[in-house]
matplotlib code that plots the C-alpha trace (Angstrom):
import matplotlib.pyplot as plt

x = [112.4, 110.8, 108.7, 105.0, 103.1, 100.0, 99.6, 100.8, 97.2, 96.1, 96.1, 94.3, 91.1, 88.0, 90.1, 87.4, 85.1, 85.2, 85.5, 88.5, 90.3, 89.7, 90.9, 94.2, 94.9, 92.8, 91.5, 94.1, 95.7, 92.3, 91.7, 95.2, 94.7, 91.2, 91.6, 95.2, 96.1, 94.9, 94.2, 97.4, 99.4, 98.1, 99.1, 102.5, 103.1, 102.3, 104.7, 107.4, 106.9, 107.9, 104.9, 104.6, 101.6, 101.5, 99.3, 102.0, 103.4, 105.1, 104.2, 104.7, 101.3, 101.6, 102.7, 99.7, 97.4, 99.0, 97.8, 94.1, 92.3, 91.5, 90.2, 87.3, 83.9, 82.7, 82.8, 86.0, 86.1, 88.4, 88.2, 89.8, 90.9, 90.1, 89.8, 92.8, 92.9, 96.6, 97.5, 99.8, 98.6, 96.3, 97.6, 94.8, 92.2, 94.0, 94.2, 90.4, 89.5, 91.6, 91.7, 88.7, 88.9, 92.5, 91.4, 88.5, 90.9, 93.2, 90.2, 89.1, 92.6, 93.1, 89.6, 90.3, 93.6, 92.0, 88.8, 86.7, 83.2, 82.3, 84.5, 84.0, 85.6, 85.5, 85.9, 86.6, 83.4, 84.8, 85.3, 81.6, 82.3, 84.4, 81.5, 79.7, 82.9, 83.5, 79.9, 79.7, 82.9, 81.5, 78.3, 80.3, 82.5, 79.5, 77.8, 80.8, 81.0, 84.1, 82.0, 78.9, 78.2, 80.6, 83.1, 84.4, 82.7, 84.6, 83.2, 84.5, 81.9, 82.4, 80.4, 82.0, 80.2, 81.3, 80.7, 81.4, 82.6, 81.7, 84.9, 86.9, 90.7, 90.7, 88.8, 91.9, 93.1, 91.9, 90.1, 88.3, 87.4, 85.8, 83.9, 82.5, 81.7, 79.6, 77.7, 79.4, 81.5, 84.9, 87.0, 90.1, 89.9, 92.4, 94.5, 94.7, 92.5, 93.7, 91.3, 92.8, 91.0, 88.2, 87.6, 84.4, 81.4, 83.9, 84.9, 88.4, 89.2, 92.1, 92.4, 94.7, 94.8, 93.9, 97.4, 98.4, 95.4, 95.6, 99.3, 98.2, 97.0, 100.4, 102.1, 100.0, 100.2, 104.0, 104.7, 105.9, 109.6, 109.7, 108.0, 110.5, 113.4, 112.0, 113.0, 115.8, 116.6, 113.5, 111.6, 110.4, 108.3, 107.0, 105.4, 102.9, 104.1, 101.9, 104.2, 103.2, 104.5, 107.0, 107.8, 107.3, 105.3, 103.0, 101.1, 101.1, 104.1, 104.9, 108.6, 110.6, 111.6, 115.2, 115.0, 117.4, 115.5, 117.5, 116.4, 112.8, 112.9, 115.0, 114.3, 112.0, 110.4, 109.1, 108.9, 110.9, 112.9, 112.0, 109.6, 111.2, 114.7, 114.7, 116.8, 115.4, 114.8, 113.0, 110.9, 108.2, 108.7, 105.7, 102.7, 102.1, 102.5, 106.2, 109.2, 110.3, 113.9, 116.1, 117.7, 121.1, 119.5, 116.9, 119.6, 122.4, 124.7, 126.5, 127.8, 128.1, 125.5, 122.2, 119.3, 116.9, 113.2, 112.9, 111.4, 114.9, 116.9, 114.5, 114.5, 118.3, 119.4, 116.1, 114.2, 117.5, 118.3, 115.6, 112.0, 109.5, 108.3, 104.8, 101.9, 104.2, 102.9, 106.0, 105.7, 108.5, 109.4, 111.5, 113.9, 111.1, 108.7, 108.0, 108.5, 106.7, 103.6, 103.5, 103.9, 101.1, 98.9, 99.6, 98.9, 95.6, 94.6, 95.6, 93.9, 90.7, 90.9, 91.7, 88.8, 89.3, 89.3, 92.9, 93.6, 97.3, 96.1, 92.9, 94.6, 98.1, 97.1, 95.1, 98.1, 100.5, 98.0, 97.7, 101.4, 102.3, 99.5, 101.1, 104.6, 103.4, 101.4, 104.3, 103.3, 105.6, 108.1, 111.4, 110.2, 107.4, 109.9, 110.9, 107.3, 106.3, 108.9, 107.7, 104.0, 105.0, 106.9, 103.9, 101.7, 104.1, 103.6, 100.8, 97.7, 95.5, 96.2, 99.0, 97.3, 99.0, 102.4, 101.4, 100.6, 103.8, 106.4, 106.0, 106.3, 109.3, 111.2, 110.5, 112.0, 114.9, 115.9, 114.7, 114.9, 116.6, 113.5, 111.3, 113.7, 113.7, 109.9, 109.9, 112.7]
y = [98.2, 96.3, 93.2, 93.8, 90.8, 92.2, 95.3, 93.9, 94.0, 97.2, 99.4, 97.0, 98.7, 97.1, 94.8, 95.1, 93.0, 89.2, 88.6, 90.9, 89.6, 86.0, 86.7, 88.0, 84.9, 85.7, 82.8, 80.4, 80.1, 79.4, 76.6, 75.2, 75.2, 73.7, 71.2, 70.1, 70.6, 69.6, 72.2, 71.1, 71.6, 75.1, 76.0, 74.4, 76.6, 79.7, 78.5, 77.9, 81.3, 83.1, 85.5, 87.7, 89.7, 93.0, 94.8, 95.9, 93.2, 91.2, 87.8, 84.8, 84.0, 80.3, 80.0, 82.1, 79.7, 76.7, 78.0, 77.5, 75.0, 72.3, 69.9, 72.1, 70.9, 74.5, 76.4, 78.2, 81.7, 83.8, 87.6, 90.0, 93.1, 95.9, 98.5, 100.5, 103.5, 104.1, 107.7, 107.6, 104.2, 103.8, 100.7, 98.3, 100.8, 101.0, 97.2, 96.8, 99.6, 98.4, 94.6, 93.3, 89.9, 89.4, 89.8, 87.4, 84.8, 85.1, 84.6, 81.5, 79.9, 80.9, 79.7, 76.4, 75.9, 76.7, 74.7, 77.8, 78.0, 81.6, 84.6, 88.3, 91.4, 94.0, 97.2, 100.7, 102.7, 105.6, 103.2, 103.0, 103.4, 100.2, 98.1, 98.3, 97.4, 94.4, 93.1, 93.4, 91.3, 88.7, 88.4, 87.9, 85.3, 83.5, 83.6, 81.9, 79.2, 80.6, 81.2, 79.5, 75.7, 73.1, 75.6, 74.3, 71.0, 70.3, 69.6, 73.0, 75.7, 79.3, 82.5, 85.9, 88.9, 92.5, 94.2, 98.0, 99.3, 102.7, 104.5, 103.5, 103.1, 100.8, 98.2, 97.7, 95.7, 92.2, 91.4, 94.8, 94.1, 90.8, 92.5, 95.0, 92.3, 90.6, 93.8, 95.0, 98.1, 97.7, 97.2, 95.0, 91.7, 90.4, 87.6, 84.7, 83.2, 84.1, 84.2, 81.0, 79.3, 81.7, 84.3, 85.3, 83.9, 82.0, 79.9, 79.3, 82.4, 83.7, 87.5, 88.7, 92.0, 92.8, 92.8, 89.6, 87.6, 89.0, 87.9, 84.2, 84.1, 84.8, 82.6, 79.6, 80.7, 80.8, 78.4, 79.1, 78.4, 80.8, 83.5, 83.0, 83.8, 87.4, 89.9, 89.9, 87.4, 86.7, 89.5, 87.7, 88.7, 92.2, 94.9, 97.7, 101.0, 104.1, 107.0, 110.6, 113.8, 116.2, 114.1, 114.6, 111.5, 110.4, 107.2, 103.4, 101.5, 97.8, 97.2, 94.0, 93.7, 94.8, 97.9, 100.5, 103.4, 106.0, 104.4, 104.4, 108.1, 109.5, 107.1, 108.4, 105.0, 105.6, 108.8, 110.9, 112.9, 115.6, 118.3, 121.6, 120.2, 120.5, 118.3, 115.3, 115.8, 112.7, 109.7, 107.7, 104.4, 102.3, 104.4, 106.9, 104.4, 103.6, 105.6, 108.5, 108.4, 111.4, 111.5, 110.2, 107.1, 106.2, 106.4, 105.1, 107.8, 107.9, 104.3, 104.6, 101.8, 101.6, 100.8, 98.4, 98.3, 95.0, 94.1, 93.3, 96.2, 99.0, 97.5, 97.4, 99.2, 98.9, 102.1, 104.1, 104.1, 101.8, 101.8, 99.4, 98.6, 98.4, 98.8, 100.4, 104.0, 105.9, 109.6, 111.9, 115.2, 117.9, 120.3, 122.8, 120.3, 121.1, 117.9, 119.4, 120.3, 117.0, 115.0, 117.0, 116.3, 112.5, 112.7, 114.4, 111.4, 108.8, 110.7, 110.8, 107.1, 105.6, 103.4, 104.4, 100.9, 101.1, 104.1, 104.5, 105.1, 106.9, 109.4, 109.4, 110.3, 113.2, 114.4, 114.1, 116.0, 118.8, 119.2, 119.2, 121.8, 123.9, 123.6, 124.2, 127.3, 129.0, 128.2, 125.3, 124.8, 123.0, 120.4, 119.5, 117.6, 115.1, 115.0, 113.8, 111.1, 109.9, 109.9, 107.9, 105.4, 104.9, 104.1, 101.8, 98.1, 98.8, 98.5, 95.6, 96.4, 98.0, 101.4, 102.6, 101.7, 103.3, 106.6, 106.5, 105.6, 108.7, 111.1, 109.3, 109.0, 112.6, 113.8, 111.3, 112.5, 116.1, 117.3, 120.5, 121.4, 121.0, 123.2, 125.8, 126.0, 126.5, 129.1]
z = [67.7, 70.6, 69.9, 70.3, 71.6, 73.2, 71.0, 67.7, 66.4, 68.2, 65.1, 62.7, 61.5, 63.1, 65.4, 68.2, 66.1, 66.4, 62.7, 62.2, 65.4, 64.3, 60.7, 62.2, 64.2, 67.2, 69.3, 67.8, 71.2, 72.8, 70.2, 70.8, 74.6, 74.7, 71.9, 72.2, 75.9, 79.3, 81.9, 83.8, 80.6, 80.1, 83.7, 83.2, 80.1, 82.2, 84.9, 82.2, 80.7, 83.9, 83.5, 86.5, 87.7, 85.7, 88.2, 90.7, 92.8, 90.1, 91.7, 89.4, 87.8, 87.5, 91.1, 92.2, 90.3, 92.0, 95.4, 94.3, 96.5, 94.1, 96.8, 97.6, 96.3, 96.0, 92.7, 91.6, 90.3, 88.2, 88.7, 86.3, 88.2, 85.7, 88.5, 87.1, 89.4, 90.1, 89.2, 86.2, 85.0, 82.0, 80.0, 81.0, 79.8, 76.5, 76.2, 76.8, 74.5, 71.6, 72.0, 74.1, 72.4, 73.5, 77.1, 76.6, 75.0, 78.0, 80.3, 78.5, 78.7, 82.3, 83.3, 81.5, 83.4, 86.7, 86.3, 86.5, 85.0, 86.0, 85.5, 86.4, 85.0, 87.8, 85.9, 87.3, 87.6, 85.6, 82.6, 81.8, 78.0, 78.2, 79.6, 76.3, 74.4, 76.6, 76.7, 72.9, 72.6, 75.1, 73.0, 69.8, 71.4, 72.8, 69.4, 67.8, 70.5, 72.3, 75.4, 76.9, 76.9, 75.5, 74.0, 70.6, 71.2, 74.4, 77.9, 79.0, 79.6, 80.7, 81.3, 81.7, 83.4, 83.5, 86.8, 87.1, 90.5, 92.0, 91.6, 94.7, 94.3, 97.3, 95.2, 93.2, 96.2, 95.5, 98.7, 98.7, 95.1, 96.2, 99.0, 96.5, 94.0, 96.7, 97.1, 100.3, 101.1, 99.5, 102.7, 102.4, 104.2, 106.8, 105.4, 105.9, 104.7, 101.2, 98.2, 96.7, 99.6, 100.6, 98.0, 96.2, 98.1, 100.3, 97.3, 95.9, 93.7, 91.6, 91.0, 88.2, 86.4, 82.8, 81.3, 83.1, 81.8, 78.3, 78.2, 78.8, 75.1, 73.5, 76.2, 75.0, 71.4, 71.2, 74.1, 77.6, 76.8, 73.8, 75.9, 78.7, 76.3, 75.9, 78.5, 81.0, 83.8, 85.9, 84.3, 81.2, 78.3, 77.5, 79.6, 78.9, 80.2, 80.7, 80.0, 81.0, 82.5, 80.9, 77.8, 74.1, 73.5, 76.3, 75.7, 76.2, 75.0, 74.9, 75.8, 76.1, 79.8, 80.3, 78.2, 79.6, 81.3, 79.4, 76.1, 77.1, 78.1, 75.2, 72.3, 69.5, 69.5, 73.0, 75.1, 72.7, 75.3, 77.8, 76.6, 75.4, 75.7, 79.4, 81.9, 83.6, 87.3, 88.6, 87.6, 89.4, 87.4, 88.5, 89.3, 92.1, 94.9, 94.3, 95.5, 93.3, 92.0, 91.0, 87.6, 88.7, 90.4, 87.8, 85.1, 87.4, 86.0, 89.4, 88.8, 85.0, 84.5, 82.8, 85.1, 83.3, 83.3, 85.2, 88.6, 90.0, 88.5, 89.7, 93.2, 93.6, 96.6, 98.4, 99.2, 99.7, 96.0, 94.4, 93.5, 91.9, 88.4, 89.9, 87.5, 84.9, 85.4, 84.3, 85.4, 84.2, 85.9, 84.2, 86.0, 86.6, 88.3, 92.0, 94.0, 97.0, 95.1, 93.3, 96.5, 98.1, 95.2, 95.5, 99.2, 98.6, 96.5, 99.1, 101.9, 99.8, 98.8, 102.2, 103.2, 106.8, 108.2, 109.7, 111.9, 110.8, 107.2, 108.0, 110.3, 108.9, 105.3, 106.7, 108.7, 105.7, 103.5, 106.0, 106.6, 102.9, 102.3, 104.9, 103.4, 99.9, 100.9, 102.7, 106.3, 106.9, 109.8, 109.6, 112.1, 109.6, 107.4, 110.2, 111.3, 107.8, 107.9, 111.3, 110.2, 107.0, 109.1, 111.4, 108.5, 106.6, 107.4, 109.9, 107.7, 106.5, 102.8, 100.9, 100.5, 103.6, 102.2, 98.8, 100.7, 102.8, 100.2, 97.9, 100.8, 102.5, 99.2, 98.1, 101.4, 101.2, 97.7, 97.6, 101.2, 100.1, 98.1, 101.1, 103.2, 100.5, 100.5, 104.2, 104.2]

ax = plt.figure().add_subplot(projection="3d")
ax.plot(x, y, z, "-o")
ax.set_aspect("equal")
plt.show()
């Protein structure tokens, strides 16, 4: 049985309410951090923990915090990226719905460590029902002196505001998010300068996603060193996985990093195996933007080894035989799934969500969508397959933000591993 750290209280009746959360140990970590530790000590514990960003890139959280321009006389901001729009990913939504106070506790500790007095939760526009849940929790925390002026009698003050977006996937990219938060069109910014120096309102800003910030509370509660002993190698702690597709038990699961992929798919504790007893065909392990892997590579059956759910293990072999843990959106395909149709569907999404700022992405996603439509609907040509590969290569690495890469990788990897299926469609 995996150890639950983030979701250990998720099924307690009434846990959304401050009183219930507090009665079950909630805000103990906030009290410990604010009353017993300096901001530098809180940050040091996060560094010790090895906690990495849970939104996709897996960048070390404490290291990202260390880049913040502390010499600036301007205000500092912490922005929680709750714009969870990656197809196949729904764990942040679950966390906010079930445990809003856990996120707030993580925001308090993170803001304290960073010297932040104003924090924003930028939430996906489609999550309107979560806005009320979060704002209620913020009011309760403020009423009990965990937010507002002089929290717990200290000199630290903090305000948290919830800001709903307008339903743009591109605003999950941190600089596009900041543009939107400032009231502008959500176009990604050219970097440098990075948000740590010039972020929200040209002020030093840290942007982290929901799961990352919520994890700060247990890190401080148990201590960074204890947290770092969970997981595997450089992938420490636990990770929330959004499991969906052709499995018996879709849902959100908290795993200890390093769990073998095969255990996650077939164990009754997690996905419960492939639906209707069918064979596994392929998996997208980290949300729609990461490369797809066929069954033999995701399970490593060709080498007789177990591929682990860690940032490093999934990336082994590069894009020839590897993928990414990404946002933890684990999409499972059975033997009957059509790779061409699913790839076309993903490409439709990226074509629709491209902001249009960069011509390789704006034009390239449209080309890929049209070619895949042609192949899927019986009008494809053999030359279309190599044309798709060329278009994907012309997009990858040539855009301001990673949406171009996110659109190119699924297409390139699908052809790399399932070229025969594309050829069969055309024949």
